Backbone atoms as SQL, in Angstrom:
CREATE TABLE atoms (id INTEGER PRIMARY KEY, chain TEXT, resi INTEGER, resn TEXT, atom TEXT, x REAL, y REAL, z REAL);
INSERT INTO atoms VALUES
  (1, 'A', 1, 'MET', 'N', 102.707, -257.725, -84.160),
  (2, 'A', 1, 'MET', 'CA', 102.598, -259.030, -84.641),
  (3, 'A', 1, 'MET', 'C', 101.122, -259.773, -84.213),
  (4, 'A', 2, 'ILE', 'N', 101.365, -259.713, -82.725),
  (5, 'A', 2, 'ILE', 'CA', 100.076, -260.937, -82.369),
  (6, 'A', 2, 'ILE', 'C', 98.910, -259.966, -81.919),
  (7, 'A', 3, 'ARG', 'N', 99.032, -258.941, -82.556),
  (8, 'A', 3, 'ARG', 'CA', 97.721, -257.949, -82.269),
  (9, 'A', 3, 'ARG', 'C', 97.071, -258.153, -83.657),
  (10, 'A', 4, 'ASN', 'N', 97.973, -258.511, -84.524),
  (11, 'A', 4, 'ASN', 'CA', 97.197, -258.812, -86.054),
  (12, 'A', 4, 'ASN', 'C', 96.830, -260.004, -86.093),
  (13, 'A', 5, 'ILE', 'N', 97.385, -261.010, -85.429),
  (14, 'A', 5, 'ILE', 'CA', 96.949, -262.488, -85.433),
  (15, 'A', 5, 'ILE', 'C', 95.438, -262.483, -84.360),
  (16, 'A', 6, 'VAL', 'N', 95.361, -261.760, -83.542),
  (17, 'A', 6, 'VAL', 'CA', 94.197, -261.794, -82.911),
  (18, 'A', 6, 'VAL', 'C', 92.990, -261.000, -83.507),
  (19, 'A', 7, 'ILE', 'N', 93.522, -259.930, -84.293),
  (20, 'A', 7, 'ILE', 'CA', 92.328, -259.384, -85.127),
  (21, 'A', 7, 'ILE', 'C', 92.058, -259.981, -86.182),
  (22, 'A', 8, 'ILE', 'N', 92.797, -260.748, -87.056),
  (23, 'A', 8, 'ILE', 'CA', 92.422, -261.611, -88.201),
  (24, 'A', 8, 'ILE', 'C', 91.842, -262.796, -87.635),
  (25, 'A', 9, 'GLY', 'N', 92.408, -263.292, -86.465),
  (26, 'A', 9, 'GLY', 'CA', 91.359, -264.636, -85.658),
  (27, 'A', 9, 'GLY', 'C', 89.755, -264.511, -85.560),
  (28, 'A', 10, 'ALA', 'N', 89.837, -263.181, -84.704),
  (29, 'A', 10, 'ALA', 'CA', 88.241, -262.787, -84.708),
  (30, 'A', 10, 'ALA', 'C', 87.448, -262.518, -85.755),
  (31, 'A', 11, 'LEU', 'N', 88.107, -261.785, -86.922),
  (32, 'A', 11, 'LEU', 'CA', 87.419, -261.577, -88.234),
  (33, 'A', 11, 'LEU', 'C', 87.052, -263.017, -88.737),
  (34, 'A', 12, 'LEU', 'N', 87.828, -264.040, -88.604),
  (35, 'A', 12, 'LEU', 'CA', 87.055, -265.240, -88.929),
  (36, 'A', 12, 'LEU', 'C', 86.120, -265.971, -88.506),
  (37, 'A', 13, 'CYS', 'N', 86.407, -265.672, -86.938),
  (38, 'A', 13, 'CYS', 'CA', 85.657, -266.858, -85.661),
  (39, 'A', 13, 'CYS', 'C', 84.477, -266.176, -85.542),
  (40, 'A', 14, 'ILE', 'N', 84.052, -264.834, -85.906),
  (41, 'A', 14, 'ILE', 'CA', 82.852, -263.984, -85.536),
  (42, 'A', 14, 'ILE', 'C', 81.888, -264.583, -86.436),
  (43, 'A', 15, 'PRO', 'N', 82.154, -264.351, -87.702),
  (44, 'A', 15, 'PRO', 'CA', 80.862, -265.047, -88.509),
  (45, 'A', 15, 'PRO', 'C', 80.656, -266.681, -88.332),
  (46, 'A', 16, 'VAL', 'N', 81.266, -267.631, -88.060),
  (47, 'A', 16, 'VAL', 'CA', 81.207, -268.638, -87.763),
  (48, 'A', 16, 'VAL', 'C', 80.259, -268.968, -86.783),
  (49, 'A', 17, 'ILE', 'N', 80.891, -268.297, -85.337),
  (50, 'A', 17, 'ILE', 'CA', 79.809, -268.304, -84.008),
  (51, 'A', 17, 'ILE', 'C', 78.776, -267.468, -84.464),
  (52, 'A', 18, 'ILE', 'N', 78.438, -266.780, -85.267),
  (53, 'A', 18, 'ILE', 'CA', 77.048, -266.127, -85.314),
  (54, 'A', 18, 'ILE', 'C', 76.151, -267.090, -86.421),
  (55, 'A', 19, 'TYR', 'N', 76.728, -267.694, -87.248),
  (56, 'A', 19, 'TYR', 'CA', 76.281, -268.660, -88.192),
  (57, 'A', 19, 'TYR', 'C', 75.684, -269.680, -87.296),
  (58, 'A', 20, 'MET', 'N', 76.560, -270.544, -86.502),
  (59, 'A', 20, 'MET', 'CA', 76.084, -271.376, -85.807),
  (60, 'A', 20, 'MET', 'C', 75.102, -271.220, -84.468),
  (61, 'A', 21, 'ALA', 'N', 75.156, -269.881, -84.168),
  (62, 'A', 21, 'ALA', 'CA', 73.952, -269.460, -83.244),
  (63, 'A', 21, 'ALA', 'C', 72.878, -269.670, -83.878),
  (64, 'A', 22, 'LEU', 'N', 72.729, -268.705, -84.954),
  (65, 'A', 22, 'LEU', 'CA', 71.248, -268.256, -85.983),
  (66, 'A', 22, 'LEU', 'C', 70.878, -269.999, -86.250),
  (67, 'A', 23, 'TYR', 'N', 71.693, -271.033, -86.782),
  (68, 'A', 23, 'TYR', 'CA', 70.808, -271.919, -86.903),
  (69, 'A', 23, 'TYR', 'C', 70.734, -273.266, -86.166),
  (70, 'A', 24, 'HIS', 'N', 71.435, -272.959, -85.063),
  (71, 'A', 24, 'HIS', 'CA', 71.602, -274.091, -83.866),
  (72, 'A', 24, 'HIS', 'C', 71.010, -273.581, -82.909),
  (73, 'A', 25, 'GLY', 'N', 70.635, -272.444, -82.938),
  (74, 'A', 25, 'GLY', 'CA', 70.165, -271.964, -81.649),
  (75, 'A', 25, 'GLY', 'C', 68.649, -272.132, -81.322),
  (76, 'A', 26, 'GLN', 'N', 67.587, -271.999, -82.348),
  (77, 'A', 26, 'GLN', 'CA', 66.084, -272.458, -81.990),
  (78, 'A', 26, 'GLN', 'C', 65.987, -274.376, -82.108),
  (79, 'A', 27, 'PRO', 'N', 65.487, -274.914, -81.663),
  (80, 'A', 27, 'PRO', 'CA', 64.797, -276.022, -82.618),
  (81, 'A', 27, 'PRO', 'C', 63.832, -275.967, -83.869),
  (82, 'A', 28, 'PRO', 'N', 63.836, -276.503, -84.791),
  (83, 'A', 28, 'PRO', 'CA', 62.764, -276.517, -85.689),
  (84, 'A', 28, 'PRO', 'C', 61.718, -277.040, -85.458),
  (85, 'A', 29, 'SER', 'N', 60.588, -276.594, -86.078),
  (86, 'A', 29, 'SER', 'CA', 59.171, -276.154, -85.847),
  (87, 'A', 29, 'SER', 'C', 59.050, -277.282, -87.028),
  (88, 'A', 30, 'VAL', 'N', 58.240, -278.241, -86.088),
  (89, 'A', 30, 'VAL', 'CA', 57.567, -279.611, -86.588),
  (90, 'A', 30, 'VAL', 'C', 56.386, -279.678, -86.067),
  (91, 'A', 31, 'THR', 'N', 55.487, -281.008, -87.118),
  (92, 'A', 31, 'THR', 'CA', 54.076, -281.164, -86.955),
  (93, 'A', 31, 'THR', 'C', 54.820, -282.391, -85.635),
  (94, 'A', 32, 'PHE', 'N', 53.486, -283.306, -85.263),
  (95, 'A', 32, 'PHE', 'CA', 53.947, -284.403, -84.437),
  (96, 'A', 32, 'PHE', 'C', 54.609, -285.906, -85.151),
  (97, 'A', 33, 'SER', 'N', 54.036, -285.625, -86.241),
  (98, 'A', 33, 'SER', 'CA', 53.856, -287.002, -87.101),
  (99, 'A', 33, 'SER', 'C', 55.534, -286.757, -87.527),
  (100, 'A', 34, 'GLU', 'N', 56.382, -285.593, -87.568),
  (101, 'A', 34, 'GLU', 'CA', 57.639, -285.467, -88.404),
  (102, 'A', 34, 'GLU', 'C', 58.624, -285.075, -87.289),
  (103, 'A', 35, 'ALA', 'N', 57.865, -285.061, -85.899),
  (104, 'A', 35, 'ALA', 'CA', 59.070, -285.267, -84.611),
  (105, 'A', 35, 'ALA', 'C', 59.094, -286.793, -84.317),
  (106, 'A', 36, 'ILE', 'N', 58.145, -287.662, -84.745),
  (107, 'A', 36, 'ILE', 'CA', 58.259, -289.181, -84.649),
  (108, 'A', 36, 'ILE', 'C', 59.200, -289.879, -85.653),
  (109, 'A', 37, 'VAL', 'N', 59.233, -288.949, -87.077),
  (110, 'A', 37, 'VAL', 'CA', 60.009, -289.699, -88.254),
  (111, 'A', 37, 'VAL', 'C', 61.423, -289.040, -87.834),
  (112, 'A', 38, 'ARG', 'N', 61.812, -288.077, -87.110),
  (113, 'A', 38, 'ARG', 'CA', 63.096, -287.469, -86.740),
  (114, 'A', 38, 'ARG', 'C', 63.967, -288.364, -85.693),
  (115, 'A', 39, 'THR', 'N', 62.937, -288.740, -84.720),
  (116, 'A', 39, 'THR', 'CA', 63.067, -289.822, -83.863),
  (117, 'A', 39, 'THR', 'C', 63.610, -291.022, -84.001),
  (118, 'A', 40, 'GLN', 'N', 63.019, -291.311, -85.184),
  (119, 'A', 40, 'GLN', 'CA', 63.023, -293.026, -85.762),
  (120, 'A', 40, 'GLN', 'C', 64.596, -292.775, -86.561),
  (121, 'A', 41, 'HIS', 'N', 64.859, -291.853, -87.105),
  (122, 'A', 41, 'HIS', 'CA', 66.214, -291.899, -87.794),
  (123, 'A', 41, 'HIS', 'C', 67.279, -291.546, -86.647),
  (124, 'A', 42, 'THR', 'N', 67.150, -291.510, -85.745),
  (125, 'A', 42, 'THR', 'CA', 68.461, -291.470, -84.544),
  (126, 'A', 42, 'THR', 'C', 68.583, -292.852, -83.827),
  (127, 'A', 43, 'SER', 'N', 69.878, -293.216, -83.685),
  (128, 'A', 43, 'SER', 'CA', 70.623, -294.196, -82.977),
  (129, 'A', 43, 'SER', 'C', 70.286, -294.413, -81.612),
  (130, 'A', 44, 'GLU', 'N', 70.234, -295.231, -80.952),
  (131, 'A', 44, 'GLU', 'CA', 69.852, -295.549, -79.298),
  (132, 'A', 44, 'GLU', 'C', 70.489, -294.651, -78.183),
  (133, 'A', 45, 'SER', 'N', 72.171, -294.701, -79.165),
  (134, 'A', 45, 'SER', 'CA', 72.899, -294.043, -78.242),
  (135, 'A', 45, 'SER', 'C', 72.720, -292.560, -78.086),
  (136, 'A', 46, 'ASP', 'N', 72.410, -291.855, -79.042),
  (137, 'A', 46, 'ASP', 'CA', 72.064, -290.457, -79.431),
  (138, 'A', 46, 'ASP', 'C', 71.035, -290.174, -78.758),
  (139, 'A', 47, 'PRO', 'N', 71.139, -288.423, -78.315),
  (140, 'A', 47, 'PRO', 'CA', 69.918, -288.168, -77.604),
  (141, 'A', 47, 'PRO', 'C', 68.862, -287.797, -78.181),
  (142, 'A', 48, 'ALA', 'N', 67.889, -287.776, -77.640),
  (143, 'A', 48, 'ALA', 'CA', 66.426, -287.519, -78.604),
  (144, 'A', 48, 'ALA', 'C', 66.630, -286.188, -79.378),
  (145, 'A', 49, 'SER', 'N', 66.481, -285.712, -80.808),
  (146, 'A', 49, 'SER', 'CA', 66.685, -284.349, -81.164),
  (147, 'A', 49, 'SER', 'C', 65.785, -283.608, -80.500),
  (148, 'A', 50, 'LYS', 'N', 65.661, -281.852, -80.205),
  (149, 'A', 50, 'LYS', 'CA', 64.829, -281.289, -79.395),
  (150, 'A', 50, 'LYS', 'C', 63.950, -280.420, -81.029),
  (151, 'A', 51, 'VAL', 'N', 62.639, -280.662, -80.994),
  (152, 'A', 51, 'VAL', 'CA', 62.008, -279.816, -81.858),
  (153, 'A', 51, 'VAL', 'C', 60.905, -279.101, -80.887),
  (154, 'A', 52, 'LEU', 'N', 60.493, -278.060, -81.858),
  (155, 'A', 52, 'LEU', 'CA', 59.214, -277.346, -81.330),
  (156, 'A', 52, 'LEU', 'C', 57.925, -277.871, -81.770),
  (157, 'A', 53, 'VAL', 'N', 56.823, -278.262, -81.355),
  (158, 'A', 53, 'VAL', 'CA', 55.487, -278.380, -81.956),
  (159, 'A', 53, 'VAL', 'C', 54.882, -277.524, -81.568),
  (160, 'A', 54, 'GLU', 'N', 53.988, -276.568, -82.406),
  (161, 'A', 54, 'GLU', 'CA', 52.510, -275.514, -82.030),
  (162, 'A', 54, 'GLU', 'C', 51.302, -276.599, -81.871),
  (163, 'A', 55, 'ALA', 'N', 51.004, -276.427, -81.051),
  (164, 'A', 55, 'ALA', 'CA', 49.653, -277.574, -80.571),
  (165, 'A', 55, 'ALA', 'C', 48.819, -276.741, -79.865),
  (166, 'A', 56, 'GLU', 'N', 47.274, -276.853, -80.083),
  (167, 'A', 56, 'GLU', 'CA', 46.234, -276.506, -79.242),
  (168, 'A', 56, 'GLU', 'C', 46.017, -277.335, -78.110),
  (169, 'A', 57, 'VAL', 'N', 45.817, -276.931, -77.089),
  (170, 'A', 57, 'VAL', 'CA', 45.594, -277.909, -75.755),
  (171, 'A', 57, 'VAL', 'C', 43.849, -278.568, -76.043),
  (172, 'A', 58, 'VAL', 'N', 43.529, -279.646, -75.897),
  (173, 'A', 58, 'VAL', 'CA', 42.394, -279.908, -76.298),
  (174, 'A', 58, 'VAL', 'C', 41.691, -280.742, -75.036),
  (175, 'A', 59, 'GLU', 'N', 42.660, -281.592, -73.861),
  (176, 'A', 59, 'GLU', 'CA', 42.084, -281.699, -73.116),
  (177, 'A', 59, 'GLU', 'C', 43.492, -281.863, -71.472),
  (178, 'A', 60, 'VAL', 'N', 42.583, -281.222, -70.700),
  (179, 'A', 60, 'VAL', 'CA', 44.103, -281.340, -69.402),
  (180, 'A', 60, 'VAL', 'C', 43.689, -282.214, -68.713),
  (181, 'A', 61, 'GLU', 'N', 44.621, -283.232, -68.604),
  (182, 'A', 61, 'GLU', 'CA', 44.402, -284.326, -67.358),
  (183, 'A', 61, 'GLU', 'C', 45.077, -284.047, -65.770),
  (184, 'A', 62, 'SER', 'N', 45.870, -283.185, -66.173),
  (185, 'A', 62, 'SER', 'CA', 46.615, -282.564, -65.125),
  (186, 'A', 62, 'SER', 'C', 47.573, -281.671, -65.614),
  (187, 'A', 63, 'THR', 'N', 48.568, -280.759, -64.885),
  (188, 'A', 63, 'THR', 'CA', 49.488, -279.905, -65.624),
  (189, 'A', 63, 'THR', 'C', 50.479, -280.430, -66.563),
  (190, 'A', 64, 'LYS', 'N', 50.896, -281.822, -65.830),
  (191, 'A', 64, 'LYS', 'CA', 51.929, -282.358, -66.373),
  (192, 'A', 64, 'LYS', 'C', 51.408, -283.369, -67.295),
  (193, 'A', 65, 'ASP', 'N', 50.175, -283.826, -67.578),
  (194, 'A', 65, 'ASP', 'CA', 49.481, -284.782, -68.451),
  (195, 'A', 65, 'ASP', 'C', 48.941, -284.310, -69.281),
  (196, 'A', 66, 'LEU', 'N', 48.569, -283.933, -70.492),
  (197, 'A', 66, 'LEU', 'CA', 47.957, -283.127, -71.224),
  (198, 'A', 66, 'LEU', 'C', 47.576, -284.017, -72.996),
  (199, 'A', 67, 'MET', 'N', 46.385, -283.692, -73.500),
  (200, 'A', 67, 'MET', 'CA', 46.454, -283.822, -75.189),
  (201, 'A', 67, 'MET', 'C', 46.163, -282.915, -76.121),
  (202, 'A', 68, 'ALA', 'N', 46.704, -282.765, -76.996),
  (203, 'A', 68, 'ALA', 'CA', 47.001, -281.575, -77.842),
  (204, 'A', 68, 'ALA', 'C', 46.372, -282.178, -79.310),
  (205, 'A', 69, 'LYS', 'N', 46.404, -281.142, -80.050),
  (206, 'A', 69, 'LYS', 'CA', 45.858, -280.763, -81.556),
  (207, 'A', 69, 'LYS', 'C', 47.043, -279.973, -82.220),
  (208, 'A', 70, 'ASP', 'N', 47.939, -280.703, -83.068),
  (209, 'A', 70, 'ASP', 'CA', 48.862, -279.841, -84.053),
  (210, 'A', 70, 'ASP', 'C', 47.898, -279.386, -85.329),
  (211, 'A', 71, 'ALA', 'N', 49.170, -278.504, -85.956),
  (212, 'A', 71, 'ALA', 'CA', 48.514, -277.988, -86.963),
  (213, 'A', 71, 'ALA', 'C', 47.950, -278.686, -88.065),
  (214, 'A', 72, 'SER', 'N', 48.473, -280.547, -88.371),
  (215, 'A', 72, 'SER', 'CA', 47.694, -281.386, -89.115),
  (216, 'A', 72, 'SER', 'C', 46.730, -281.882, -88.499),
  (217, 'A', 73, 'GLY', 'N', 46.148, -281.247, -87.470),
  (218, 'A', 73, 'GLY', 'CA', 44.824, -281.836, -86.853),
  (219, 'A', 73, 'GLY', 'C', 45.192, -283.367, -86.217),
  (220, 'A', 74, 'GLU', 'N', 46.595, -283.890, -86.001),
  (221, 'A', 74, 'GLU', 'CA', 46.856, -285.118, -85.204),
  (222, 'A', 74, 'GLU', 'C', 46.498, -284.736, -83.615),
  (223, 'A', 75, 'VAL', 'N', 45.744, -285.800, -83.064),
  (224, 'A', 75, 'VAL', 'CA', 45.950, -285.302, -81.497),
  (225, 'A', 75, 'VAL', 'C', 46.814, -286.271, -80.996),
  (226, 'A', 76, 'PHE', 'N', 47.225, -286.195, -80.264),
  (227, 'A', 76, 'PHE', 'CA', 48.505, -286.679, -79.276),
  (228, 'A', 76, 'PHE', 'C', 48.595, -286.457, -78.073),
  (229, 'A', 77, 'HIS', 'N', 49.262, -287.063, -77.187),
  (230, 'A', 77, 'HIS', 'CA', 49.825, -286.990, -75.903),
  (231, 'A', 77, 'HIS', 'C', 50.961, -286.243, -75.384),
  (232, 'A', 78, 'ILE', 'N', 50.541, -285.316, -74.493),
  (233, 'A', 78, 'ILE', 'CA', 52.172, -284.876, -74.148),
  (234, 'A', 78, 'ILE', 'C', 52.017, -284.776, -72.448),
  (235, 'A', 79, 'GLU', 'N', 53.329, -285.290, -72.207),
  (236, 'A', 79, 'GLU', 'CA', 54.174, -285.360, -71.040),
  (237, 'A', 79, 'GLU', 'C', 54.868, -284.257, -70.565),
  (238, 'A', 80, 'TYR', 'N', 54.291, -283.027, -69.511),
  (239, 'A', 80, 'TYR', 'CA', 54.867, -281.841, -69.442),
  (240, 'A', 80, 'TYR', 'C', 55.804, -281.849, -68.229),
  (241, 'A', 81, 'THR', 'N', 57.189, -281.916, -68.264),
  (242, 'A', 81, 'THR', 'CA', 58.039, -281.881, -67.143),
  (243, 'A', 81, 'THR', 'C', 58.534, -280.681, -66.547),
  (244, 'A', 82, 'GLY', 'N', 58.781, -279.450, -67.460),
  (245, 'A', 82, 'GLY', 'CA', 59.219, -277.978, -67.653),
  (246, 'A', 82, 'GLY', 'C', 58.280, -277.193, -66.125),
  (247, 'A', 83, 'ASN', 'N', 58.557, -275.674, -66.224),
  (248, 'A', 83, 'ASN', 'CA', 58.287, -275.224, -65.088),
  (249, 'A', 83, 'ASN', 'C', 56.948, -274.757, -65.788),
  (250, 'A', 84, 'GLU', 'N', 56.231, -274.410, -64.559),
  (251, 'A', 84, 'GLU', 'CA', 54.513, -274.030, -64.647),
  (252, 'A', 84, 'GLU', 'C', 54.276, -272.855, -66.001),
  (253, 'A', 85, 'PRO', 'N', 53.785, -272.704, -66.815),
  (254, 'A', 85, 'PRO', 'CA', 53.558, -271.851, -67.984),
  (255, 'A', 85, 'PRO', 'C', 53.037, -270.275, -67.439),
  (256, 'A', 86, 'ALA', 'N', 53.391, -269.357, -68.116),
  (257, 'A', 86, 'ALA', 'CA', 52.421, -268.065, -67.685),
  (258, 'A', 86, 'ALA', 'C', 51.467, -267.988, -68.070),
  (259, 'A', 87, 'GLN', 'N', 50.432, -268.621, -68.930),
  (260, 'A', 87, 'GLN', 'CA', 48.951, -269.230, -68.986),
  (261, 'A', 87, 'GLN', 'C', 48.884, -270.697, -69.035),
  (262, 'A', 88, 'PRO', 'N', 47.897, -270.443, -67.683),
  (263, 'A', 88, 'PRO', 'CA', 47.927, -272.134, -67.440),
  (264, 'A', 88, 'PRO', 'C', 47.303, -272.891, -68.759),
  (265, 'A', 89, 'PHE', 'N', 47.624, -274.263, -68.836),
  (266, 'A', 89, 'PHE', 'CA', 46.882, -275.224, -69.585),
  (267, 'A', 89, 'PHE', 'C', 45.313, -275.197, -69.789),
  (268, 'A', 90, 'VAL', 'N', 44.557, -274.588, -70.737),
  (269, 'A', 90, 'VAL', 'CA', 43.043, -275.140, -70.547),
  (270, 'A', 90, 'VAL', 'C', 42.427, -275.371, -72.390),
  (271, 'A', 91, 'ALA', 'N', 41.779, -276.029, -72.300),
  (272, 'A', 91, 'ALA', 'CA', 41.401, -276.715, -73.633),
  (273, 'A', 91, 'ALA', 'C', 41.376, -275.238, -74.674),
  (274, 'A', 92, 'GLY', 'N', 41.892, -275.638, -75.585),
  (275, 'A', 92, 'GLY', 'CA', 41.488, -274.046, -76.738),
  (276, 'A', 92, 'GLY', 'C', 42.956, -273.274, -76.498),
  (277, 'A', 93, 'ALA', 'N', 43.724, -273.380, -75.831),
  (278, 'A', 93, 'ALA', 'CA', 44.684, -272.301, -75.289),
  (279, 'A', 93, 'ALA', 'C', 45.670, -273.039, -76.510),
  (280, 'A', 94, 'MET', 'N', 46.888, -272.415, -77.486),
  (281, 'A', 94, 'MET', 'CA', 47.651, -272.410, -78.235),
  (282, 'A', 94, 'MET', 'C', 48.831, -272.429, -77.576),
  (283, 'A', 95, 'PHE', 'N', 49.636, -273.349, -77.674),
  (284, 'A', 95, 'PHE', 'CA', 51.196, -273.547, -76.978),
  (285, 'A', 95, 'PHE', 'C', 52.008, -273.797, -78.017),
  (286, 'A', 96, 'ARG', 'N', 53.234, -273.739, -77.887),
  (287, 'A', 96, 'ARG', 'CA', 54.399, -273.889, -78.577),
  (288, 'A', 96, 'ARG', 'C', 55.471, -274.671, -77.928),
  (289, 'A', 97, 'PHE', 'N', 55.513, -276.422, -78.000),
  (290, 'A', 97, 'PHE', 'CA', 55.828, -277.361, -76.924),
  (291, 'A', 97, 'PHE', 'C', 57.279, -277.320, -77.051),
  (292, 'A', 98, 'VAL', 'N', 58.491, -277.565, -76.783),
  (293, 'A', 98, 'VAL', 'CA', 59.921, -277.675, -77.083),
  (294, 'A', 98, 'VAL', 'C', 60.023, -278.818, -76.297),
  (295, 'A', 99, 'GLY', 'N', 60.344, -279.886, -77.290),
  (296, 'A', 99, 'GLY', 'CA', 60.934, -281.047, -76.472),
  (297, 'A', 99, 'GLY', 'C', 61.028, -282.447, -77.308),
  (298, 'A', 100, 'HIS', 'N', 60.692, -283.479, -77.333),
  (299, 'A', 100, 'HIS', 'CA', 61.250, -284.745, -78.219),
  (300, 'A', 100, 'HIS', 'C', 60.249, -285.603, -78.275),
  (301, 'A', 101, 'VAL', 'N', 60.078, -286.924, -79.279),
  (302, 'A', 101, 'VAL', 'CA', 58.879, -287.799, -78.960),
  (303, 'A', 101, 'VAL', 'C', 59.844, -288.783, -78.308),
  (304, 'A', 102, 'HIS', 'N', 58.903, -289.760, -77.591),
  (305, 'A', 102, 'HIS', 'CA', 59.270, -291.073, -76.966),
  (306, 'A', 102, 'HIS', 'C', 58.422, -292.364, -77.635),
  (307, 'A', 103, 'GLY', 'N', 58.986, -292.925, -78.167),
  (308, 'A', 103, 'GLY', 'CA', 58.518, -294.267, -78.928),
  (309, 'A', 103, 'GLY', 'C', 57.427, -294.641, -78.390),
  (310, 'A', 104, 'GLY', 'N', 57.050, -295.945, -78.377),
  (311, 'A', 104, 'GLY', 'CA', 55.600, -296.715, -78.049),
  (312, 'A', 104, 'GLY', 'C', 54.436, -296.653, -78.969),
  (313, 'A', 105, 'GLU', 'N', 53.506, -297.517, -78.065),
  (314, 'A', 105, 'GLU', 'CA', 52.215, -297.603, -78.465),
  (315, 'A', 105, 'GLU', 'C', 51.490, -296.948, -77.875),
  (316, 'A', 106, 'PRO', 'N', 50.288, -296.035, -77.589),
  (317, 'A', 106, 'PRO', 'CA', 51.005, -294.852, -78.882),
  (318, 'A', 106, 'PRO', 'C', 51.786, -293.851, -78.149),
  (319, 'A', 107, 'PRO', 'N', 52.929, -293.266, -79.517),
  (320, 'A', 107, 'PRO', 'CA', 54.121, -292.523, -78.820),
  (321, 'A', 107, 'PRO', 'C', 53.451, -290.740, -78.260),
  (322, 'A', 108, 'LEU', 'N', 54.596, -290.785, -77.626),
  (323, 'A', 108, 'LEU', 'CA', 54.134, -289.565, -76.525),
  (324, 'A', 108, 'LEU', 'C', 54.981, -288.606, -76.931),
  (325, 'A', 109, 'PHE', 'N', 54.728, -287.178, -76.478),
  (326, 'A', 109, 'PHE', 'CA', 55.734, -286.427, -77.085),
  (327, 'A', 109, 'PHE', 'C', 56.089, -285.788, -75.327),
  (328, 'A', 110, 'HIS', 'N', 57.495, -285.718, -75.070),
  (329, 'A', 110, 'HIS', 'CA', 57.797, -285.154, -73.523),
  (330, 'A', 110, 'HIS', 'C', 58.293, -283.879, -73.743),
  (331, 'A', 111, 'ALA', 'N', 57.409, -282.670, -73.581),
  (332, 'A', 111, 'ALA', 'CA', 57.739, -281.621, -73.271),
  (333, 'A', 111, 'ALA', 'C', 58.536, -280.914, -72.182),
  (334, 'A', 112, 'THR', 'N', 59.283, -279.802, -72.208),
  (335, 'A', 112, 'THR', 'CA', 59.957, -279.423, -71.500),
  (336, 'A', 112, 'THR', 'C', 59.874, -278.113, -71.350),
  (337, 'A', 113, 'GLN', 'N', 59.309, -277.490, -72.141),
  (338, 'A', 113, 'GLN', 'CA', 59.154, -275.993, -72.045),
  (339, 'A', 113, 'GLN', 'C', 57.702, -275.921, -72.637),
  (340, 'A', 114, 'ALA', 'N', 56.546, -274.864, -72.303),
  (341, 'A', 114, 'ALA', 'CA', 55.544, -274.679, -72.899),
  (342, 'A', 114, 'ALA', 'C', 55.538, -273.068, -73.161),
  (343, 'A', 115, 'LEU', 'N', 55.065, -272.641, -74.535),
  (344, 'A', 115, 'LEU', 'CA', 55.462, -271.199, -74.590),
  (345, 'A', 115, 'LEU', 'C', 54.291, -270.628, -75.139),
  (346, 'A', 116, 'ALA', 'N', 53.375, -269.862, -74.335),
  (347, 'A', 116, 'ALA', 'CA', 52.280, -269.171, -74.706),
  (348, 'A', 116, 'ALA', 'C', 52.011, -268.561, -75.653),
  (349, 'A', 117, 'LYS', 'N', 51.315, -268.898, -77.007),
  (350, 'A', 117, 'LYS', 'CA', 51.285, -268.290, -78.232),
  (351, 'A', 117, 'LYS', 'C', 50.467, -267.024, -78.277);
């Protein structure tokens, strides 16, 4: 009897776990402007939602401070606090940055991961 309950429970839970892993496993890919909009719709007590922004590095002030241009052509400031990427930050290099937007004037993207594209 217990064996049947465990099998039925597993059959019901496994699809739910797979769906949640696929749906919530990777942050959505957005432009910088869309990331700003997502940040504006969260309350102050909620953590900022992580997003993925594909961008070309435009200017490198240091490994922690760069300027990048997204697919829509918008140039924005990135504060990078992650590990050293496999490919160095150089002007013209394409990266996928994972992080969130900090408001302010001008807003900046706080990236915690940089994946070479």
